[in-house]
C-alpha distance (Angstrom), angle and dihedral (degrees) to the residues before:
residue distance angle dihedral
X1 . . .
X2 3.80 . .
X3 3.82 91.4 .
X4 3.79 90.5 55.1
X5 3.82 92.1 48.3
X6 3.83 113.1 22.8
X7 3.82 91.3 -174.1
X8 3.81 90.6 63.2
X9 3.82 112.3 100.2
X10 3.79 122.6 178.8
X11 3.78 125.1 -162.7
X12 3.77 134.6 176.7
X13 3.80 123.8 -142.7
X14 3.80 118.4 -161.1
X15 3.80 107.1 -161.7
X16 3.77 122.6 -173.7
X17 3.81 123.3 -131.1
X18 3.82 102.7 -13.5
X19 3.80 103.7 -132.7
X20 3.80 116.7 -164.2
X21 3.81 97.3 162.6
X22 3.82 95.8 105.5
X23 3.82 94.5 41.5
X24 3.81 103.7 88.8
X25 3.81 94.3 -179.0
X26 3.81 93.6 67.1
X27 3.81 102.4 34.2
X28 3.85 92.6 94.1
X29 3.82 89.2 60.1
X30 3.81 91.5 60.8
X31 3.79 94.9 60.4
X32 2.93 134.6 121.8
X33 3.78 100.0 29.7
X34 3.77 128.4 170.3
X35 3.81 108.8 -82.9
X36 3.82 94.4 -119.0
X37 3.80 92.9 52.5
X38 3.81 92.4 44.0
X39 3.82 90.9 51.7
X40 3.81 93.4 46.5
X41 3.79 92.2 51.1
X42 3.81 92.7 45.3
X43 3.81 91.2 52.2
X44 3.81 102.1 35.1
X45 3.82 99.9 34.6
X46 3.83 97.3 72.4
X47 3.81 91.4 42.4
X48 3.78 91.6 50.5
X49 3.83 92.8 46.6
X50 3.83 91.7 49.4
X51 3.81 98.8 41.6
X52 3.81 100.0 36.8
X53 3.80 109.6 21.5
X54 3.81 91.4 155.9
X55 3.81 89.7 61.1
X56 3.82 93.9 55.6
X57 3.79 123.0 97.1
X58 3.81 112.1 -159.6
X59 3.79 109.5 -147.5
X60 3.80 98.3 -130.4
X61 3.85 96.0 57.5
X62 3.82 90.1 36.2
X63 3.81 92.5 55.2
X64 3.80 91.3 47.2
X65 3.81 90.9 49.0
X66 3.82 92.5 49.0
X67 3.81 91.2 50.5
X68 3.81 90.6 48.6
X69 3.83 90.4 49.2
X70 3.81 89.0 53.0
X71 3.82 89.7 51.2
X72 3.82 91.8 50.4
X73 3.81 97.2 -114.0
X74 3.80 93.6 137.3
X75 3.84 99.0 42.6
X76 3.82 92.4 111.3
X77 3.83 91.3 52.2
X78 3.82 97.0 54.8
X79 3.82 92.9 99.5
X80 3.82 94.9 55.8
X81 3.83 124.9 99.8
X82 3.81 113.9 -72.8
X83 3.80 93.8 42.0
X84 3.78 121.8 98.1
X85 3.80 121.0 -162.7
X86 3.79 124.5 -151.9
X87 3.77 101.2 -176.8
X88 3.79 103.4 -56.7
X89 3.82 92.5 -23.7
X90 3.80 112.7 103.6
X91 3.80 124.8 -152.6
X92 3.79 114.2 -160.6
X93 3.79 114.9 -155.1
X94 3.79 124.0 -147.0
X95 3.83 92.0 -107.6
X96 3.82 91.6 55.7
X97 3.82 92.0 47.2
X98 3.82 91.0 50.4
X99 3.81 93.3 46.9
X100 3.81 95.7 48.1
X101 3.80 94.6 43.6
X102 3.81 90.9 52.6
X103 3.81 97.8 -112.2
X104 3.82 91.8 118.1
X105 3.78 116.8 36.9
């Protein structure tokens, strides 16, 4: 596909626990959920956020980061730690996303 359209660049972002709880604008889109899933998230979400905050990916910074990736803002950072390259395909790990979006300083 890339040979046919050299301007096409694909990337993959691997966020951690996607946390929408502080993003009021999208909360209505998560309801209704199956009861089992809703209970699991209600119980495990706070534990996960407290025990492993570096593994969480808040939706507001994640969405901004994904849009910026699509616009090419981070092209010059793709060789830094936290990025994996498979040919020209870039895989962005959760740690790299958090660092670049300012969640981890």
